[in-house]
SEFIZA-3560 file (N, C-alpha, C; in Angstrom, 3 decimals):
REM SEFIZA-3560
<numar><xx>55.710</xx><yy>60.979</yy><zz>11.496</zz><atom>N</atom></numar>
<numar><xx>56.722</xx><yy>61.931</yy><zz>11.090</zz><atom>CA</atom></numar>
<numar><xx>57.070</xx><yy>61.684</yy><zz>9.617</zz><atom>C</atom></numar>
<numar><xx>57.192</xx><yy>62.743</yy><zz>8.874</zz><atom>N</atom></numar>
<numar><xx>57.471</xx><yy>62.648</yy><zz>7.446</zz><atom>CA</atom></numar>
<numar><xx>58.950</xx><yy>62.373</yy><zz>7.211</zz><atom>C</atom></numar>
<numar><xx>59.222</xx><yy>61.466</yy><zz>6.286</zz><atom>N</atom></numar>
<numar><xx>60.597</xx><yy>61.170</yy><zz>5.902</zz><atom>CA</atom></numar>
<numar><xx>61.139</xx><yy>62.335</yy><zz>5.091</zz><atom>C</atom></numar>
<numar><xx>62.322</xx><yy>62.781</yy><zz>5.396</zz><atom>N</atom></numar>
<numar><xx>62.975</xx><yy>63.842</yy><zz>4.639</zz><atom>CA</atom></numar>
<numar><xx>64.375</xx><yy>63.390</yy><zz>4.245</zz><atom>C</atom></numar>
<numar><xx>64.780</xx><yy>63.834</yy><zz>3.055</zz><atom>N</atom></numar>
<numar><xx>66.087</xx><yy>63.464</yy><zz>2.530</zz><atom>CA</atom></numar>
<numar><xx>67.020</xx><yy>64.664</yy><zz>2.552</zz><atom>C</atom></numar>
<numar><xx>68.300</xx><yy>64.388</yy><zz>2.654</zz><atom>N</atom></numar>
<numar><xx>69.293</xx><yy>65.448</yy><zz>2.506</zz><atom>CA</atom></numar>
<numar><xx>69.545</xx><yy>65.666</yy><zz>1.021</zz><atom>C</atom></numar>
<numar><xx>70.195</xx><yy>66.760</yy><zz>0.679</zz><atom>N</atom></numar>
<numar><xx>70.509</xx><yy>67.043</yy><zz>-0.718</zz><atom>CA</atom></numar>
<numar><xx>71.440</xx><yy>65.963</yy><zz>-1.272</zz><atom>C</atom></numar>
<numar><xx>72.321</xx><yy>65.454</yy><zz>-0.440</zz><atom>N</atom></numar>
<numar><xx>73.227</xx><yy>64.388</yy><zz>-0.862</zz><atom>CA</atom></numar>
<numar><xx>72.461</xx><yy>63.128</yy><zz>-1.254</zz><atom>C</atom></numar>
<numar><xx>71.445</xx><yy>62.784</yy><zz>-0.458</zz><atom>N</atom></numar>
<numar><xx>70.633</xx><yy>61.609</yy><zz>-0.762</zz><atom>CA</atom></numar>
<numar><xx>69.827</xx><yy>61.809</yy><zz>-2.043</zz><atom>C</atom></numar>
<numar><xx>69.297</xx><yy>63.005</yy><zz>-2.237</zz><atom>N</atom></numar>
<numar><xx>68.530</xx><yy>63.298</yy><zz>-3.447</zz><atom>CA</atom></numar>
<numar><xx>69.438</xx><yy>63.221</yy><zz>-4.666</zz><atom>C</atom></numar>
<numar><xx>70.648</xx><yy>63.767</yy><zz>-4.557</zz><atom>N</atom></numar>
<numar><xx>71.605</xx><yy>63.724</yy><zz>-5.666</zz><atom>CA</atom></numar>
<numar><xx>71.958</xx><yy>62.284</yy><zz>-6.022</zz><atom>C</atom></numar>
<numar><xx>72.116</xx><yy>61.449</yy><zz>-5.012</zz><atom>N</atom></numar>
<numar><xx>72.421</xx><yy>60.034</yy><zz>-5.252</zz><atom>CA</atom></numar>
<numar><xx>71.239</xx><yy>59.326</yy><zz>-5.912</zz><atom>C</atom></numar>
<numar><xx>70.005</xx><yy>59.625</yy><zz>-5.450</zz><atom>N</atom></numar>
<numar><xx>68.812</xx><yy>59.006</yy><zz>-6.032</zz><atom>CA</atom></numar>
<numar><xx>68.644</xx><yy>59.385</yy><zz>-7.498</zz><atom>C</atom></numar>
<numar><xx>68.916</xx><yy>60.641</yy><zz>-7.821</zz><atom>N</atom></numar>
<numar><xx>68.707</xx><yy>61.125</yy><zz>-9.181</zz><atom>CA</atom></numar>
<numar><xx>69.926</xx><yy>60.913</yy><zz>-10.085</zz><atom>C</atom></numar>
<numar><xx>71.033</xx><yy>60.517</yy><zz>-9.501</zz><atom>N</atom></numar>
<numar><xx>72.246</xx><yy>60.281</yy><zz>-10.286</zz><atom>CA</atom></numar>
<numar><xx>72.840</xx><yy>61.575</yy><zz>-10.826</zz><atom>C</atom></numar>
<numar><xx>72.741</xx><yy>62.643</yy><zz>-10.062</zz><atom>N</atom></numar>
<numar><xx>73.270</xx><yy>63.950</yy><zz>-10.459</zz><atom>CA</atom></numar>
<numar><xx>74.319</xx><yy>64.384</yy><zz>-9.454</zz><atom>C</atom></numar>
<numar><xx>75.098</xx><yy>65.399</yy><zz>-9.841</zz><atom>N</atom></numar>
<numar><xx>76.111</xx><yy>65.879</yy><zz>-8.896</zz><atom>CA</atom></numar>
<numar><xx>75.455</xx><yy>66.776</yy><zz>-7.840</zz><atom>C</atom></numar>
<numar><xx>76.109</xx><yy>66.895</yy><zz>-6.720</zz><atom>N</atom></numar>
<numar><xx>75.575</xx><yy>67.571</yy><zz>-5.543</zz><atom>CA</atom></numar>
<numar><xx>75.293</xx><yy>69.050</yy><zz>-5.807</zz><atom>C</atom></numar>
<numar><xx>76.201</xx><yy>69.740</yy><zz>-6.455</zz><atom>N</atom></numar>
<numar><xx>76.036</xx><yy>71.170</yy><zz>-6.696</zz><atom>CA</atom></numar>
<numar><xx>74.821</xx><yy>71.462</yy><zz>-7.584</zz><atom>C</atom></numar>
<numar><xx>74.594</xx><yy>70.625</yy><zz>-8.575</zz><atom>N</atom></numar>
<numar><xx>73.444</xx><yy>70.805</yy><zz>-9.470</zz><atom>CA</atom></numar>
<numar><xx>72.131</xx><yy>70.644</yy><zz>-8.715</zz><atom>C</atom></numar>
<numar><xx>72.058</xx><yy>69.637</yy><zz>-7.870</zz><atom>N</atom></numar>
<numar><xx>70.831</xx><yy>69.395</yy><zz>-7.098</zz><atom>CA</atom></numar>
<numar><xx>70.612</xx><yy>70.507</yy><zz>-6.080</zz><atom>C</atom></numar>
<numar><xx>71.672</xx><yy>70.946</yy><zz>-5.429</zz><atom>N</atom></numar>
<numar><xx>71.546</xx><yy>72.032</yy><zz>-4.448</zz><atom>CA</atom></numar>
<numar><xx>71.051</xx><yy>73.316</yy><zz>-5.130</zz><atom>C</atom></numar>
<numar><xx>71.590</xx><yy>73.610</yy><zz>-6.302</zz><atom>N</atom></numar>
<numar><xx>71.163</xx><yy>74.788</yy><zz>-7.058</zz><atom>CA</atom></numar>
<numar><xx>69.689</xx><yy>74.661</yy><zz>-7.458</zz><atom>C</atom></numar>
<numar><xx>69.279</xx><yy>73.469</yy><zz>-7.866</zz><atom>N</atom></numar>
<numar><xx>67.887</xx><yy>73.232</yy><zz>-8.252</zz><atom>CA</atom></numar>
<numar><xx>66.955</xx><yy>73.441</yy><zz>-7.060</zz><atom>C</atom></numar>
<numar><xx>67.334</xx><yy>72.930</yy><zz>-5.904</zz><atom>N</atom></numar>
<numar><xx>66.503</xx><yy>73.082</yy><zz>-4.701</zz><atom>CA</atom></numar>
<numar><xx>66.381</xx><yy>74.557</yy><zz>-4.332</zz><atom>C</atom></numar>
<numar><xx>67.488</xx><yy>75.279</yy><zz>-4.369</zz><atom>N</atom></numar>
<numar><xx>67.448</xx><yy>76.703</yy><zz>-4.020</zz><atom>CA</atom></numar>
<numar><xx>66.614</xx><yy>77.499</yy><zz>-5.019</zz><atom>C</atom></numar>
<numar><xx>66.743</xx><yy>77.178</yy><zz>-6.309</zz><atom>N</atom></numar>
<numar><xx>65.969</xx><yy>77.879</yy><zz>-7.329</zz><atom>CA</atom></numar>
<numar><xx>64.482</xx><yy>77.606</yy><zz>-7.170</zz><atom>C</atom></numar>
<numar><xx>64.122</xx><yy>76.338</yy><zz>-6.984</zz><atom>N</atom></numar>
<numar><xx>62.708</xx><yy>75.986</yy><zz>-6.806</zz><atom>CA</atom></numar>
<numar><xx>62.140</xx><yy>76.599</yy><zz>-5.526</zz><atom>C</atom></numar>
<numar><xx>62.971</xx><yy>76.687</yy><zz>-4.502</zz><atom>N</atom></numar>
<numar><xx>62.515</xx><yy>77.309</yy><zz>-3.252</zz><atom>CA</atom></numar>
<numar><xx>62.241</xx><yy>78.800</yy><zz>-3.469</zz><atom>C</atom></numar>
<numar><xx>63.103</xx><yy>79.478</yy><zz>-4.206</zz><atom>N</atom></numar>
<numar><xx>62.897</xx><yy>80.902</yy><zz>-4.499</zz><atom>CA</atom></numar>
<numar><xx>61.649</xx><yy>81.119</yy><zz>-5.346</zz><atom>C</atom></numar>
<numar><xx>61.340</xx><yy>80.155</yy><zz>-6.221</zz><atom>N</atom></numar>
<numar><xx>60.138</xx><yy>80.243</yy><zz>-7.054</zz><atom>CA</atom></numar>
<numar><xx>58.888</xx><yy>79.815</yy><zz>-6.294</zz><atom>C</atom></numar>
<numar><xx>59.058</xx><yy>79.387</yy><zz>-5.058</zz><atom>N</atom></numar>
<numar><xx>57.976</xx><yy>78.886</yy><zz>-4.204</zz><atom>CA</atom></numar>
<numar><xx>57.285</xx><yy>77.677</yy><zz>-4.835</zz><atom>C</atom></numar>
<numar><xx>58.072</xx><yy>76.831</yy><zz>-5.479</zz><atom>N</atom></numar>
<numar><xx>57.532</xx><yy>75.654</yy><zz>-6.147</zz><atom>CA</atom></numar>
<numar><xx>57.604</xx><yy>74.410</yy><zz>-5.262</zz><atom>C</atom></numar>
<numar><xx>58.320</xx><yy>74.488</yy><zz>-4.162</zz><atom>N</atom></numar>
<numar><xx>58.444</xx><yy>73.342</yy><zz>-3.257</zz><atom>CA</atom></numar>
<numar><xx>57.407</xx><yy>73.439</yy><zz>-2.146</zz><atom>C</atom></numar>
<numar><xx>57.102</xx><yy>72.296</yy><zz>-1.559</zz><atom>N</atom></numar>
<numar><xx>56.132</xx><yy>72.286</yy><zz>-0.462</zz><atom>CA</atom></numar>
<numar><xx>56.745</xx><yy>72.933</yy><zz>0.781</zz><atom>C</atom></numar>
<numar><xx>55.910</xx><yy>73.261</yy><zz>1.721</zz><atom>N</atom></numar>
<numar><xx>56.373</xx><yy>73.892</yy><zz>2.961</zz><atom>CA</atom></numar>
<numar><xx>57.156</xx><yy>72.922</yy><zz>3.830</zz><atom>C</atom></numar>
<numar><xx>57.058</xx><yy>71.630</yy><zz>3.547</zz><atom>N</atom></numar>
<numar><xx>57.764</xx><yy>70.636</yy><zz>4.341</zz><atom>CA</atom></numar>
<numar><xx>59.225</xx><yy>70.482</yy><zz>3.935</zz><atom>C</atom></numar>
<numar><xx>59.616</xx><yy>71.088</yy><zz>2.824</zz><atom>N</atom></numar>
<numar><xx>61.024</xx><yy>71.127</yy><zz>2.441</zz><atom>CA</atom></numar>
<numar><xx>61.581</xx><yy>72.442</yy><zz>2.972</zz><atom>C</atom></numar>
<numar><xx>62.640</xx><yy>72.339</yy><zz>3.777</zz><atom>N</atom></numar>
<numar><xx>63.129</xx><yy>73.547</yy><zz>4.436</zz><atom>CA</atom></numar>
<numar><xx>64.646</xx><yy>73.494</yy><zz>4.599</zz><atom>C</atom></numar>
<numar><xx>65.213</xx><yy>74.661</yy><zz>4.857</zz><atom>N</atom></numar>
<numar><xx>66.646</xx><yy>74.800</yy><zz>5.113</zz><atom>CA</atom></numar>
<numar><xx>66.859</xx><yy>74.651</yy><zz>6.608</zz><atom>C</atom></numar>
<numar><xx>67.645</xx><yy>73.661</yy><zz>6.993</zz><atom>N</atom></numar>
<numar><xx>67.879</xx><yy>73.367</yy><zz>8.400</zz><atom>CA</atom></numar>
<numar><xx>69.217</xx><yy>73.964</yy><zz>8.812</zz><atom>C</atom></numar>
<numar><xx>69.225</xx><yy>74.739</yy><zz>9.864</zz><atom>N</atom></numar>
<numar><xx>70.434</xx><yy>75.337</yy><zz>10.433</zz><atom>CA</atom></numar>
<numar><xx>71.200</xx><yy>76.179</yy><zz>9.411</zz><atom>C</atom></numar>
<numar><xx>70.489</xx><yy>76.804</yy><zz>8.499</zz><atom>N</atom></numar>
<numar><xx>71.031</xx><yy>77.710</yy><zz>7.491</zz><atom>CA</atom></numar>
<numar><xx>72.074</xx><yy>77.082</yy><zz>6.568</zz><atom>C</atom></numar>
<numar><xx>72.090</xx><yy>75.740</yy><zz>6.484</zz><atom>N</atom></numar>
<numar><xx>73.073</xx><yy>75.136</yy><zz>5.590</zz><atom>CA</atom></numar>
<numar><xx>72.665</xx><yy>73.784</yy><zz>5.014</zz><atom>C</atom></numar>
<numar><xx>71.753</xx><yy>73.078</yy><zz>5.642</zz><atom>N</atom></numar>
<numar><xx>71.402</xx><yy>71.732</yy><zz>5.186</zz><atom>CA</atom></numar>
<numar><xx>69.921</xx><yy>71.675</yy><zz>4.806</zz><atom>C</atom></numar>
<numar><xx>69.647</xx><yy>71.358</yy><zz>3.551</zz><atom>N</atom></numar>
<numar><xx>68.265</xx><yy>71.241</yy><zz>3.090</zz><atom>CA</atom></numar>
<numar><xx>67.686</xx><yy>69.907</yy><zz>3.510</zz><atom>C</atom></numar>
<numar><xx>66.426</xx><yy>69.919</yy><zz>3.914</zz><atom>N</atom></numar>
<numar><xx>65.676</xx><yy>68.705</yy><zz>4.217</zz><atom>CA</atom></numar>
<numar><xx>64.539</xx><yy>68.655</yy><zz>3.199</zz><atom>C</atom></numar>
<numar><xx>64.543</xx><yy>67.641</yy><zz>2.341</zz><atom>N</atom></numar>
<numar><xx>63.641</xx><yy>67.558</yy><zz>1.193</zz><atom>CA</atom></numar>
<numar><xx>62.642</xx><yy>66.433</yy><zz>1.403</zz><atom>C</atom></numar>
<numar><xx>61.362</xx><yy>66.728</yy><zz>1.182</zz><atom>N</atom></numar>
<numar><xx>60.328</xx><yy>65.704</yy><zz>1.299</zz><atom>CA</atom></numar>
<numar><xx>60.291</xx><yy>64.851</yy><zz>0.034</zz><atom>C</atom></numar>
<numar><xx>59.815</xx><yy>63.616</yy><zz>0.139</zz><atom>N</atom></numar>
<numar><xx>59.736</xx><yy>62.750</yy><zz>-1.040</zz><atom>CA</atom></numar>
<numar><xx>58.871</xx><yy>63.330</yy><zz>-2.164</zz><atom>C</atom></numar>
<numar><xx>57.843</xx><yy>64.072</yy><zz>-1.831</zz><atom>N</atom></numar>
<numar><xx>56.988</xx><yy>64.645</yy><zz>-2.875</zz><atom>CA</atom></numar>
<numar><xx>57.717</xx><yy>65.698</yy><zz>-3.700</zz><atom>C</atom></numar>
<numar><xx>58.723</xx><yy>66.332</yy><zz>-3.133</zz><atom>N</atom></numar>
<numar><xx>59.471</xx><yy>67.359</yy><zz>-3.858</zz><atom>CA</atom></numar>
<numar><xx>60.626</xx><yy>66.786</yy><zz>-4.684</zz><atom>C</atom></numar>
<numar><xx>60.974</xx><yy>65.535</yy><zz>-4.457</zz><atom>N</atom></numar>
<numar><xx>62.051</xx><yy>64.913</yy><zz>-5.240</zz><atom>CA</atom></numar>
<numar><xx>61.652</xx><yy>64.854</yy><zz>-6.718</zz><atom>C</atom></numar>
<numar><xx>60.395</xx><yy>64.541</yy><zz>-6.986</zz><atom>N</atom></numar>
<numar><xx>59.941</xx><yy>64.493</yy><zz>-8.384</zz><atom>CA</atom></numar>
<numar><xx>59.955</xx><yy>65.883</yy><zz>-9.012</zz><atom>C</atom></numar>
<numar><xx>59.633</xx><yy>66.921</yy><zz>-8.253</zz><atom>N</atom></numar>
<numar><xx>59.694</xx><yy>68.289</yy><zz>-8.772</zz><atom>CA</atom></numar>
<numar><xx>61.125</xx><yy>68.675</yy><zz>-9.114</zz><atom>C</atom></numar>
<numar><xx>62.058</xx><yy>68.250</yy><zz>-8.277</zz><atom>N</atom></numar>
<numar><xx>63.476</xx><yy>68.526</yy><zz>-8.537</zz><atom>CA</atom></numar>
<numar><xx>63.926</xx><yy>67.791</yy><zz>-9.790</zz><atom>C</atom></numar>
<numar><xx>63.498</xx><yy>66.546</yy><zz>-9.942</zz><atom>N</atom></numar>
<numar><xx>63.867</xx><yy>65.768</yy><zz>-11.119</zz><atom>CA</atom></numar>
<numar><xx>63.318</xx><yy>66.417</yy><zz>-12.396</zz><atom>C</atom></numar>
<numar><xx>62.081</xx><yy>66.864</yy><zz>-12.367</zz><atom>N</atom></numar>
<numar><xx>61.478</xx><yy>67.531</yy><zz>-13.534</zz><atom>CA</atom></numar>
<numar><xx>62.260</xx><yy>68.800</yy><zz>-13.860</zz><atom>C</atom></numar>
<numar><xx>62.608</xx><yy>69.567</yy><zz>-12.838</zz><atom>N</atom></numar>
<numar><xx>63.361</xx><yy>70.806</yy><zz>-13.053</zz><atom>CA</atom></numar>
<numar><xx>64.721</xx><yy>70.501</yy><zz>-13.688</zz><atom>C</atom></numar>
<numar><xx>65.408</xx><yy>69.498</yy><zz>-13.185</zz><atom>N</atom></numar>
<numar><xx>66.723</xx><yy>69.146</yy><zz>-13.734</zz><atom>CA</atom></numar>
<numar><xx>66.610</xx><yy>68.635</yy><zz>-15.166</zz><atom>C</atom></numar>
<numar><xx>65.573</xx><yy>67.854</yy><zz>-15.458</zz><atom>N</atom></numar>
<numar><xx>65.367</xx><yy>67.375</yy><zz>-16.824</zz><atom>CA</atom></numar>
<numar><xx>65.089</xx><yy>68.531</yy><zz>-17.778</zz><atom>C</atom></numar>
<numar><xx>64.329</xx><yy>69.521</yy><zz>-17.306</zz><atom>N</atom></numar>
<numar><xx>64.044</xx><yy>70.692</yy><zz>-18.134</zz><atom>CA</atom></numar>
<numar><xx>65.311</xx><yy>71.512</yy><zz>-18.379</zz><atom>C</atom></numar>
<numar><xx>66.205</xx><yy>71.528</yy><zz>-17.404</zz><atom>N</atom></numar>
<numar><xx>67.471</xx><yy>72.238</yy><zz>-17.579</zz><atom>CA</atom></numar>
<numar><xx>68.319</xx><yy>71.580</yy><zz>-18.663</zz><atom>C</atom></numar>
<numar><xx>68.297</xx><yy>70.257</yy><zz>-18.712</zz><atom>N</atom></numar>
<numar><xx>69.081</xx><yy>69.521</yy><zz>-19.702</zz><atom>CA</atom></numar>
<numar><xx>68.499</xx><yy>69.715</yy><zz>-21.097</zz><atom>C</atom></numar>
<numar><xx>67.167</xx><yy>69.615</yy><zz>-21.226</zz><atom>N</atom></numar>
<numar><xx>66.542</xx><yy>69.729</yy><zz>-22.541</zz><atom>CA</atom></numar>
<numar><xx>66.373</xx><yy>71.175</yy><zz>-22.978</zz><atom>C</atom></numar>
<numar><xx>66.464</xx><yy>72.089</yy><zz>-22.053</zz><atom>N</atom></numar>
<numar><xx>66.322</xx><yy>73.503</yy><zz>-22.385</zz><atom>CA</atom></numar>
<numar><xx>64.888</xx><yy>73.963</yy><zz>-22.487</zz><atom>C</atom></numar>
<numar><xx>63.951</xx><yy>73.119</yy><zz>-22.156</zz><atom>N</atom></numar>
<numar><xx>62.528</xx><yy>73.499</yy><zz>-22.230</zz><atom>CA</atom></numar>
<numar><xx>62.064</xx><yy>73.917</yy><zz>-20.844</zz><atom>C</atom></numar>
<numar><xx>62.396</xx><yy>75.134</yy><zz>-20.481</zz><atom>N</atom></numar>
<numar><xx>62.032</xx><yy>75.624</yy><zz>-19.153</zz><atom>CA</atom></numar>
<numar><xx>60.618</xx><yy>76.173</yy><zz>-19.179</zz><atom>C</atom></numar>
<numar><xx>59.753</xx><yy>75.553</yy><zz>-18.424</zz><atom>N</atom></numar>
<numar><xx>58.376</xx><yy>76.016</yy><zz>-18.273</zz><atom>CA</atom></numar>
<numar><xx>58.203</xx><yy>76.485</yy><zz>-16.843</zz><atom>C</atom></numar>
<numar><xx>57.407</xx><yy>77.508</yy><zz>-16.693</zz><atom>N</atom></numar>
<numar><xx>57.108</xx><yy>77.993</yy><zz>-15.353</zz><atom>CA</atom></numar>
<numar><xx>55.904</xx><yy>77.223</yy><zz>-14.829</zz><atom>C</atom></numar>
<numar><xx>56.098</xx><yy>76.537</yy><zz>-13.724</zz><atom>N</atom></numar>
<numar><xx>55.007</xx><yy>75.753</yy><zz>-13.141</zz><atom>CA</atom></numar>
<numar><xx>54.274</xx><yy>76.609</yy><zz>-12.120</zz><atom>C</atom></numar>
<numar><xx>52.987</xx><yy>76.714</yy><zz>-12.298</zz><atom>N</atom></numar>
<numar><xx>52.157</xx><yy>77.472</yy><zz>-11.376</zz><atom>CA</atom></numar>
<numar><xx>51.878</xx><yy>76.628</yy><zz>-10.137</zz><atom>C</atom></numar>
<numar><xx>51.876</xx><yy>77.293</yy><zz>-9.004</zz><atom>N</atom></numar>
<numar><xx>51.486</xx><yy>76.595</yy><zz>-7.783</zz><atom>CA</atom></numar>
<numar><xx>50.002</xx><yy>76.326</yy><zz>-7.826</zz><atom>C</atom></numar>
<numar><xx>49.619</xx><yy>75.203</yy><zz>-7.314</zz><atom>N</atom></numar>
<numar><xx>48.199</xx><yy>74.881</yy><zz>-7.250</zz><atom>CA</atom></numar>
<numar><xx>47.563</xx><yy>75.733</yy><zz>-6.158</zz><atom>C</atom></numar>
<numar><xx>46.431</xx><yy>76.313</yy><zz>-6.487</zz><atom>N</atom></numar>
<numar><xx>45.713</xx><yy>77.151</yy><zz>-5.542</zz><atom>CA</atom></numar>
<numar><xx>44.440</xx><yy>76.426</yy><zz>-5.154</zz><atom>C</atom></numar>
<numar><xx>44.248</xx><yy>76.287</yy><zz>-3.870</zz><atom>N</atom></numar>
<numar><xx>43.055</xx><yy>75.608</yy><zz>-3.393</zz><atom>CA</atom></numar>
<numar><xx>41.846</xx><yy>76.510</yy><zz>-3.576</zz><atom>C</atom></numar>
<numar><xx>40.777</xx><yy>75.907</yy><zz>-3.993</zz><atom>N</atom></numar>
<numar><xx>39.537</xx><yy>76.645</yy><zz>-4.181</zz><atom>CA</atom></numar>
<numar><xx>38.767</xx><yy>76.620</yy><zz>-2.872</zz><atom>C</atom></numar>
<numar><xx>38.375</xx><yy>77.785</yy><zz>-2.407</zz><atom>N</atom></numar>
<numar><xx>37.628</xx><yy>77.903</yy><zz>-1.158</zz><atom>CA</atom></numar>
<numar><xx>36.162</xx><yy>78.116</yy><zz>-1.503</zz><atom>C</atom></numar>
<numar><xx>35.330</xx><yy>77.251</yy><zz>-0.962</zz><atom>N</atom></numar>
<numar><xx>33.895</xx><yy>77.344</yy><zz>-1.207</zz><atom>CA</atom></numar>
<numar><xx>33.235</xx><yy>77.766</yy><zz>0.090</zz><atom>C</atom></numar>
<numar><xx>32.507</xx><yy>78.873</yy><zz>0.017</zz><atom>N</atom></numar>
<numar><xx>31.774</xx><yy>79.346</yy><zz>1.198</zz><atom>CA</atom></numar>
<numar><xx>30.316</xx><yy>78.953</yy><zz>1.036</zz><atom>C</atom></numar>
<numar><xx>29.757</xx><yy>78.384</yy><zz>2.063</zz><atom>N</atom></numar>
<numar><xx>28.354</xx><yy>77.993</yy><zz>2.037</zz><atom>CA</atom></numar>
<numar><xx>27.534</xx><yy>79.067</yy><zz>2.737</zz><atom>C</atom></numar>
<numar><xx>26.449</xx><yy>79.423</yy><zz>2.115</zz><atom>N</atom></numar>
<numar><xx>25.582</xx><yy>80.443</yy><zz>2.670</zz><atom>CA</atom></numar>
<numar><xx>24.266</xx><yy>79.790</yy><zz>3.061</zz><atom>C</atom></numar>
<numar><xx>23.862</xx><yy>79.990</yy><zz>4.294</zz><atom>N</atom></numar>
<numar><xx>22.613</xx><yy>79.435</yy><zz>4.798</zz><atom>CA</atom></numar>
<numar><xx>21.534</xx><yy>80.487</yy><zz>4.634</zz><atom>C</atom></numar>
<numar><xx>20.475</xx><yy>80.120</yy><zz>3.949</zz><atom>N</atom></numar>
<numar><xx>19.352</xx><yy>81.034</yy><zz>3.729</zz><atom>CA</atom></numar>
<numar><xx>18.247</xx><yy>80.655</yy><zz>4.703</zz><atom>C</atom></numar>
<numar><xx>17.779</xx><yy>81.641</yy><zz>5.461</zz><atom>N</atom></numar>
<numar><xx>16.727</xx><yy>81.398</yy><zz>6.455</zz><atom>CA</atom></numar>
<numar><xx>15.415</xx><yy>81.101</yy><zz>5.736</zz><atom>C</atom></numar>
<numar><xx>14.640</xx><yy>80.128</yy><zz>6.232</zz><atom>N</atom></numar>
<numar><xx>13.346</xx><yy>79.817</yy><zz>5.606</zz><atom>CA</atom></numar>
<numar><xx>12.359</xx><yy>80.957</yy><zz>5.857</zz><atom>C</atom></numar>
<numar><xx>11.357</xx><yy>81.081</yy><zz>5.010</zz><atom>N</atom></numar>
<numar><xx>10.344</xx><yy>82.129</yy><zz>5.223</zz><atom>CA</atom></numar>
<numar><xx>9.619</xx><yy>81.929</yy><zz>6.545</zz><atom>C</atom></numar>
<numar><xx>9.028</xx><yy>82.989</yy><zz>7.101</zz><atom>N</atom></numar>
<numar><xx>8.355</xx><yy>82.930</yy><zz>8.398</zz><atom>CA</atom></numar>
<numar><xx>7.193</xx><yy>81.955</yy><zz>8.408</zz><atom>C</atom></numar>
<numar><xx>6.488</xx><yy>81.788</yy><zz>7.293</zz><atom>N</atom></numar>
<numar><xx>5.332</xx><yy>80.894</yy><zz>7.264</zz><atom>CA</atom></numar>
<numar><xx>5.749</xx><yy>79.438</yy><zz>7.454</zz><atom>C</atom></numar>
<numar><xx>6.963</xx><yy>79.092</yy><zz>7.125</zz><atom>N</atom></numar>
<numar><xx>7.431</xx><yy>77.716</yy><zz>7.302</zz><atom>CA</atom></numar>
<numar><xx>7.763</xx><yy>77.410</yy><zz>8.755</zz><atom>C</atom></numar>
<numar><xx>7.909</xx><yy>78.438</yy><zz>9.586</zz><atom>N</atom></numar>
<numar><xx>8.293</xx><yy>78.220</yy><zz>10.975</zz><atom>CA</atom></numar>
<numar><xx>7.118</xx><yy>77.825</yy><zz>11.865</zz><atom>C</atom></numar>
<numar><xx>5.866</xx><yy>78.090</yy><zz>11.433</zz><atom>N</atom></numar>
<numar><xx>4.702</xx><yy>77.764</yy><zz>12.238</zz><atom>CA</atom></numar>
<numar><xx>4.359</xx><yy>76.290</yy><zz>12.070</zz><atom>C</atom></numar>
<numar><xx>4.088</xx><yy>75.577</yy><zz>13.177</zz><atom>N</atom></numar>
<numar><xx>3.709</xx><yy>74.168</yy><zz>13.071</zz><atom>CA</atom></numar>
<numar><xx>2.346</xx><yy>74.030</yy><zz>12.394</zz><atom>C</atom></numar>
<numar><xx>2.081</xx><yy>72.886</yy><zz>11.819</zz><atom>N</atom></numar>
<numar><xx>0.809</xx><yy>72.639</yy><zz>11.132</zz><atom>CA</atom></numar>
<numar><xx>-0.362</xx><yy>72.708</yy><zz>12.115</zz><atom>C</atom></numar>
<numar><xx>-1.484</xx><yy>73.265</yy><zz>11.666</zz><atom>N</atom></numar>
<numar><xx>-2.689</xx><yy>73.324</yy><zz>12.480</zz><atom>CA</atom></numar>
<numar><xx>-2.759</xx><yy>74.545</yy><zz>13.368</zz><atom>C</atom></numar>
<numar><xx>-1.757</xx><yy>75.370</yy><zz>13.441</zz><atom>N</atom></numar>
<numar><xx>-1.777</xx><yy>76.543</yy><zz>14.295</zz><atom>CA</atom></numar>
<numar><xx>-1.779</xx><yy>77.813</yy><zz>13.452</zz><atom>C</atom></numar>
<numar><xx>-2.604</xx><yy>77.822</yy><zz>12.452</zz><atom>N</atom></numar>
<numar><xx>-2.695</xx><yy>79.015</yy><zz>11.608</zz><atom>CA</atom></numar>
<numar><xx>-3.446</xx><yy>80.103</yy><zz>12.353</zz><atom>C</atom></numar>
<numar><xx>-3.153</xx><yy>81.344</yy><zz>12.089</zz><atom>N</atom></numar>
<numar><xx>-3.782</xx><yy>82.458</yy><zz>12.785</zz><atom>CA</atom></numar>
<numar><xx>-5.131</xx><yy>82.832</yy><zz>12.181</zz><atom>C</atom></numar>
<numar><xx>-5.660</xx><yy>82.114</yy><zz>11.227</zz><atom>N</atom></numar>
<numar><xx>-6.942</xx><yy>82.436</yy><zz>10.593</zz><atom>CA</atom></numar>
<numar><xx>-8.101</xx><yy>81.947</yy><zz>11.388</zz><atom>C</atom></numar>
//
């Protein structure tokens, strides 16, 4: 089971006030920048994964410095493999030529 933190715990870890962290989580969630494992529980309490704590910290640091950059979500590359059938002459065993 994945460890999840409350917004209060994240605010304490980052040394920020609760309202600022809650606003950051909601903003990042609207931008779809958080992982699917961070979710709103019972319509009032956020459950934040450890991997998203660093994203929240980066967002808050950008708010302080004023250098807001839009972070693109990583898109997985899907590779499809295509099997090519061998020519008919390769299917005949050796020594059984029709000549």
